[in-house]
N, C-alpha and C positions, 0 to 999 in steps of 0.2 A: 611443779616447778626442774624442767629441764637445766641438768649439766649446765650447758653449753650456754644457755641463757645468762646462767650466774656470772662464770666464769668470762661471758663480754660484761656484763657489767662494773664487777671488778676493777677488769680491766680498764675499764674508763674513769680513772679515778683524776681527781681535779688536776693533778700537774698533768697527766695525759690533755685534755681536756682546753688546759692553757694552751698547752703547745700549740693545740690543732686550729685554738680560736686566734692566735695571732697568725699563726702562716694563713691563715685565712683572711681576715682583716688586713693584712700587707695584700696581700693579694688581688681584693674585691677593688679594694680603697685606690691601691696604685693603679688598676684598669682604669677608675672613673678620672684620675689628675691625668695620667698618660692622655686619655679620649678627648676632656675639654682644654687641657693647655693648651688650647689655638683660640687665634683670634678670630672674630667674626661670629655668624648664629652656625655655624656648622661646626663640628666635632672633627675630630681628629676621621674617624670612620668615613665622612661625608653624609652620614643623618646628623639631623635638626639638633640643637642642641634642647632638651628637656621638652622633648617634640610632643609628648601629650600628654604637657601645658598650654596648645597651642590653641584647643577648644575651651576653652577655660577664659585662655586671655580675651580672644576674638569677642566668644558672650559678654564678658564682663564689660568688652568697649560698647558695642552695640547697644545694650542697658545704658552705659553712660553716656549714648550719643542719640541718646531718647531715640532707641529704631529696635525694636523688642520684636516687630514682625519681622527680622531678618537671621532671629537666633535657628529656626529650625528650613532654611533655608539651604540645602548643600551647594547651589554655585555661588552665596555671597560667602561661605567661609571659603571655600575654593581659592574666591578671589583676594579673601582676605589674604591666605599665605603666601599664595604667589605676590601678592603687594609686599610682603616682610620680607619675603627674599631677595626679590628684584627682579625674579625669571621664572619662568612656568615649573610644574613642578608635579610626579606622579600621588605625592602625599595626600590623601584623601583625610580630616579631619571632623568628620561629623558631631556635632553636637547634643550627645541625647540624653541630658540630665535635666530635669523639672527648671522653670525660668526664677526660681526663689532662688537656683544654685547661681546664674547667671548675675543676678541681683549681689551677690556676696562677692564677685569678681569685678564688678568695677569699680571700684578701688582703685584697679591693680590696672588696668586699665589707660592710668593716669602716666605711665611711666613707659618703655619703651619695653621691646620683647624680653631681652634677657633680663634686665635689669629686673623686672616684672618678674619674671620666672627665677631669679637668684634669691629675691626675698623671700617670695611664696616656700622657694625650697629650704631657707635659714629658718621661716616661721614652722614650717610643718617636721622639722628635725628637732626643733625644741618640742614639739609637740609630742613627738614619737617618743621622747627620752622622758619628758615629764609622765605620762601613760605609762612606762614601762615602769617609772621610780612610784608611781601612784601603786602599782599592783605588786611589787615588791618590795615594800613596804610593811604589808602583809603576808608574808611569806620569812617566817623565824630563821628558819635554818640557813636561808642563799643571807640573812644579812651578814652571817657568820665571812660569807669572801663580797665587798661589793668592788673590787676591783675587778674578778673572774665576771660578777655579772655585766658590769659597766661591757668588759669584751667582748664576749659574746654578745650584747644588747646590739651594736657596733656591727658585729659580724655577718650579722644576722643576714642569711644573702637575700627575700625578701624586701630588707631594708636598704641595700645595693641598689634594688631595677627601680627600684618606688623613688629614688634621690636621682638615679640617672631619667630617668623618664618623666621628672615631675608631675605625677600622681598628688590625686587625694587621698589615698585608700589610708594616709595618718589619723583623717576627719572621721573614717569608719570605726578607725580603731578606739581613737576618742571615747565613742559612743558604748563603745562591750567594756570601757577602763571606766565610764562612770558608771553605767551599771553593775559592772561589779561590784566598785566601794560605796554605792546605795544599793544594794544590796547584802552587803555585808551589814549596814551599820540601821540592818532592817527600816529604809525608808525605799519599799517595793515600791511605791505609785511611780520618786521619782527616777528609779530602776526603769517602769514600763516607760516611762516618757522619755530615757533615753536610748533606749531599742528600739521604739517607734518614729525617733528621726533619724533612723536610717532609711527612709521613706526619699530619702535626695538619692539611695542607692537600690530600690526596690528589689533586686533581686536580694537580697541577706536578712531583707523580712519575713521570707516564706517559710524556713524551717523555724523563726521566733513565733511566728503567728499559728503555727500549727500543732506548737509542743506548748504553745499557751493553752489552745483551746482542749488539744485533748489533754489537758490536764486540768481542765476546769478549773484555770489560772483567769476569773473575770475581772478580778481588779485588775489586773495586768494588762488583761486585753485592754481596757479602759485606761490605762495610759497608753498602751502605743495608739492606738485611736484617736485618742487625744492630739499627740504628737505628731498622728498623721494630718489630721483635719487642721493644724495651725497650721503647720507646712504648707501644705494643699490650698487652704484659706486663705493665709497672702497671697498665694500666688496669684489666686483667681481674681481677687480684689487688688492689687498691683496689675497685672498685666491683661486681665476680662478673659473672656470666656475663648475667644479666637486663637490665643497662643497659648491655650493650654488644648484645644486639641492640635495644636501644629507639635503638640511635644506629644501627646498620644498617637501620634501617625509618625513621629519620627523612633520612639520606643517598640511600634510593629517593625517600622523598617528597621531596626536594630536586630530583633528578634532572630528576622527572617532572614538577615544577610549574614550573621555570624554563621547559619549555616554553612553559609559557602567558600568559607573559609578557614573553620575550623578543621576540615583535614591537611591543613596545609601547615607551615609555619607557626601559626597562632596556636595551635590547638599544641605543640608541644613548649607551649609557654600557660597552658592553661591546668588547672588545679584539680578540679571538679571532678564529680563519678560521671556527668554530662559528656564531657571532653573525654574519658577515661574509654569511653566505650565509643567513641567518634575514631579514636585511635588506633583500637584492637577492632574492631570490625567495619566492611563497607556498608553495611547496607544500613540505611536509615530507619526504615520503619524496626530494626532488631536494636538497634541505637535507641530509638525512644523505648522500648517495651522495656530495657535491660536497664535505660534510666531511669523510667517509670520506678520498677521492680525494687533498683538497688535504695533508691530513694528511699521510698517505703519505709524497706531496713530499716533504713538508717536513721529514719526518724520514729520507729516503732523506740528504737532502743535509746535513740536521745529522750523521749519520752518517760521511760521508764528510767532512766539514771535520774531526770530532773524534779518525778514525783518521789524519789524513793527521800529518805531521812538521812539521806550520807551527808558527807560538808559540801558547804556551797566549794569548796577548792576539790573538788570532783565534779559535782552538777554541774555548775557551768560553761570548765571545759569542754561540757558532754555538748553545751547550746551552740560554744562557739562552732565546735568541730560541727557539727548538723547542719549550721549555716553557710559554713563555707564545703563539706560535702554535696548541699543539695542547689548550692548557686550553678544555675545553670551559664553563669557566664563569669568565670572567675582565673585572673590571671596571674600572675606569680604576685604583681606588686600587691594584689590583695591579702594574698600569704601573711602579709605583716600583722593582721588581724591576729594569725597565732602566738604572739608574743604574749597575752597576759594568761594565755591556755601552756606555753611551756614556760613559763614561771612557776604556775600554782601545780601544777603536776610534779615538775622538778621537785621542788619543794617539797610535797608529800609524801614520794618515795626516800626524799632522804628524810625525812621523818622517821617514816616506817618501813627502816631497811629491811626489817625481817621479817614482814609482810612478806608472803606468796607472790605477791603479783608486780612489788615493786623491782625484781631486776628485768620483767620483759618492760614494765615499764620504762625504765631508765635507756633499755637499750632501743625503744622503742621511740623516744623523744630523742634520742642520739642523733637516729636516721632522719624521723622529721624536723628536725633544726638543720639540715646536710641538702636533703634531697632536693629541694627547689632549685637547687645547684644546680644539678644534672639533668633538667627538663628535657632540654635540646635531644638529648639521647636518646628519647622518643620516635624524635622521626627514625631513627632505625632499627628501634625494637619495638614499637607502637606500645610501649605497656610506659604509662606516667607513674613509676614506683611511689613518687609521694602520696599517689590518692589509697592504694594500699594499706600503705602506714596508719594515714591518717587514720583509717576505718578499724583497720587491727586495737588503732589506741583505745574508739571509741567502745569499740567489744569490752576491750580490757576495761573500760572503767564501768560498764553495764555487770562486768560479770565481779568484778569486785565489790562492788553498792548491792549485787546481789547475794555474792557469800557471808561481807559482813552484816546485811538482813536478818538473816538466815543466821548466823550466830547468834548474835543480839535477842535475838527472838526464842531459841531456842530451851534458854534458862526459862523463863516464863513458860513455854510450852507444858517443860520436865516438871513444874512446877503444879503446873493446872493438871 
């Protein structure tokens, strides 16, 4: 292990990390308070407060008013936004989730937009902290300093973006957190069912399904399939085939329109392999080829990690990293899903300080934690640094698991 990595890891003492977390928390939450502390639906910067909650709120109202046929009509959503604001606006918030998601938000349609958004934000903040606690309680080394962990959870940059926008990433996080808890308790079917529940945001299922297929995890695939069938079956039975066809068409439109916005500001707030190449290279054909090749390489590493006999604390983060990197449409708030991986890997690195991979892992975890905050710099540099950091962690996990397996096998090989 290079000496500079060891020096960098030693420099990242708990005292320094605590100081950095305090500064970061004061900065990001100070921005939130200043930005939102004005009356009305618009924030201090002139944007709609909790803007990303708008499509969920409008979809929920349409279901509550028994108008599911309007869910995937863009002009209806545009009219609803203008009605909420009381004036025309260029803001467009198409609903690209399954009708089962709209059904879940029908309750919030009973309230005004700001009241509903605040209620949703409070509930999902609680869910986020609960998921982090659920994973943290499985991290014996991190339990020595719960105050520092709580501070890091609070200051996590994707959490700031998630709250400010009113997104639903905490529900995605909950699927992964429950899956980890179930895997740890040897309830593999429940774990796979939790992961299959990600079908409401299907781009997260791509890597999970491929890894389970490649690893021949047929029992796990069965749990995923049952969860997918349960959600989509309910949506089909409740809303009918016409709405489901409209949903499929909406997914198709979003997939193709994303390519038009990614080269701009949206790409600087995205953190997957696909957006990484979009920022770096101006040729769509080359982007598609490089995305395909790099996604394949990531999946190969993740499959190898998952199939290994190593600890779940290393294998499950590999699954999360692959799900994030392969995801073709991953905004900064979706990096909330990284929280369990960061907790588990930090705990492993501190438990194994003498392991050759520990210093590099600690440095990479520190960088991965902070880099989402600097995403907009990619507009000028054309390099989203968070993506190479995530790939580096996955490669390091593969290397650690491979070397540990070789070490464990070598005595048996020598004896034979």
